[in-house]
C-alpha positions in Angstrom: -0.1 0.0 0.1 2.1 3.0 -1.5 0.4 6.8 -0.8 0.6 9.7 -0.3 -1.8 12.2 2.6 -1.6 15.6 2.9 -2.5 18.7 5.0 -2.9 22.4 4.3 -3.4 25.1 6.1 -4.7 28.7 4.5 -3.9 31.9 5.7 -7.7 33.4 4.8 -10.9 32.6 2.8 -9.1 32.0 -0.9 -7.6 29.2 -1.8 -4.4 30.5 -2.7 -3.2 31.5 0.6 -1.6 27.8 1.8 0.1 29.2 5.3 1.3 24.7 5.6 1.6 21.6 4.7 2.3 18.2 6.2 3.3 15.6 4.0 3.3 11.7 4.6 4.6 9.0 2.3 3.5 5.1 3.0 5.5 2.9 1.1 4.2 -1.4 1.5 1.5 0.4 5.2 5.1 1.6 6.6 5.6 5.4 7.0 8.5 6.5 5.4 8.9 10.1 5.0 7.1 12.8 7.3 7.0 16.7 5.9 5.7 20.0 7.3 6.6 23.7 6.1 5.6 27.0 6.3 4.2 28.2 3.0 3.6 32.0 3.2 0.9 33.2 1.0 0.5 35.9 -1.5 0.8 39.4 0.3 1.7 37.1 4.1 -2.2 37.8 4.2 -4.0 36.4 7.1 -7.5 36.3 8.5 -8.2 36.4 12.4 -10.5 34.1 11.8 -7.9 31.7 10.2 -4.7 31.9 12.9 -8.0 31.3 15.3 -8.4 28.6 14.3 -4.5 27.1 13.8 -2.8 29.3 14.7 -0.6 30.3 11.8 0.7 34.1 12.1 2.0 36.9 9.8 4.8 36.6 11.9 5.4 32.9 12.0 5.6 33.1 7.8 7.6 36.5 7.1 10.7 35.0 6.1 9.3 31.6 4.7 10.0 30.6 1.2 6.3 30.7 -1.0 4.7 28.0 -2.5 6.7 28.6 -5.9 9.5 28.3 -3.9 8.9 25.2 -2.0 7.5 23.3 -5.5 10.2 20.8 -6.4 10.1 19.3 -2.6 6.9 19.1 -3.1 6.5 18.1 -6.6 8.8 15.4 -5.4 6.7 13.9 -2.8 3.6 13.7 -5.8 4.9 13.4 -8.3 2.7 10.0 -9.4 1.7 9.1 -6.2 -1.7 8.7 -5.2 -3.0 11.1 -2.9 -4.8 10.9 0.7 -6.3 14.1 2.9 -9.5 14.4 4.9 -11.2 16.7 2.9 -9.1 15.6 -0.5 -11.9 18.6 -2.3 -10.3 21.4 -0.3 -7.2 19.7 -0.2 -6.5 19.5 -4.2 -8.6 22.5 -4.5 -6.5 24.5 -2.5 -2.8 22.8 -4.8 -4.9 23.8 -7.8 -5.6 27.3 -6.6 -1.8 27.3 -4.9 0.0 25.4 -8.1 -2.1 27.8 -10.8 -1.7 31.3 -8.9 2.2 30.3 -9.3 1.7 29.3 -13.5 3.3 25.7 -12.0 0.7 22.8 -14.9 -1.4 20.9 -12.2 -1.3 17.7 -14.8 2.3 17.6 -14.7 2.4 16.4 -11.4 0.4 12.9 -13.1 -1.4 12.4 -10.1 -4.6 10.4 -10.2 -8.2 12.4 -11.1 -9.8 11.0 -7.7 -7.7 11.5 -4.6 -8.6 9.3 -1.3 -10.7 10.5 1.1 -10.2 9.9 4.5 -13.7 11.6 5.3 -16.1 9.7 2.0 -14.6 6.6 3.5 -15.6 6.7 7.0 -18.7 9.1 6.6 -19.7 5.2 3.8 -18.5 3.3 7.5 -21.4 4.9 9.5 -18.6 7.1 11.2 -21.0 10.1 12.1 -19.5 13.2 13.2 -16.8 12.2 10.7 -14.6 15.1 11.2 -11.7 14.4 11.0 -10.9 14.4 15.0 -14.3 12.3 16.1 -12.4 9.6 13.8 -9.8 9.8 15.2 -11.1 9.6 18.5 -12.9 7.2 18.2 -10.2 5.7 16.6 -7.7 6.6 19.7 -5.2 7.9 17.0 -3.0 11.1 18.1 -3.7 14.1 16.8 -3.4 17.8 16.9 -5.7 19.4 15.3 -5.0 22.0 12.5 -1.6 20.2 12.4 -0.2 20.3 9.3 2.1 17.3 9.8 -0.9 15.7 12.8 -3.2 15.9 10.1 -1.4 13.8 7.3 -0.2 11.7 9.9 -3.7 10.9 11.1 -5.3 11.2 8.4 -2.7 8.4 6.9 -3.8 6.3 9.3 -7.1 6.7 9.0 -6.5 5.3 5.6 -4.2 2.3 7.2 -7.2 1.3 8.8 -10.2 2.1 6.0 -10.3 -1.5 5.7 -10.7 -2.9 9.8 
């Protein structure tokens, strides 16, 4: 079982405002790599509501690299992979919007169009509610919610346990 779990945090309501990402690489059912970085969003512009959720502030990303500068690292981890996210439409939308804003071709990543979505998987298993923190609580998975790497690690664990 090979896949990459990803989680973005955004600075404001715009999808191209990624301010953090966590990426967890799983090969043969084992986590082999964990990656986390802050990202300087366009204009380093934050909405207070987003800051309240994840705690990342403009001062934290003032000197961080932009999505464009970090893209080679993202590409290395994502190209050709099965991608899993807890709310896949959101994270896929953030990746696409950031790539569009950076004038990068999303299709060049050669990702499967249908990302695997653990919200959908666990909703179909009957979990209610099926948010990340609720699923993790039921299954005893450690989580620091809205910390991108912790969210990506939890998502990877949920995906690994989907058949249980």
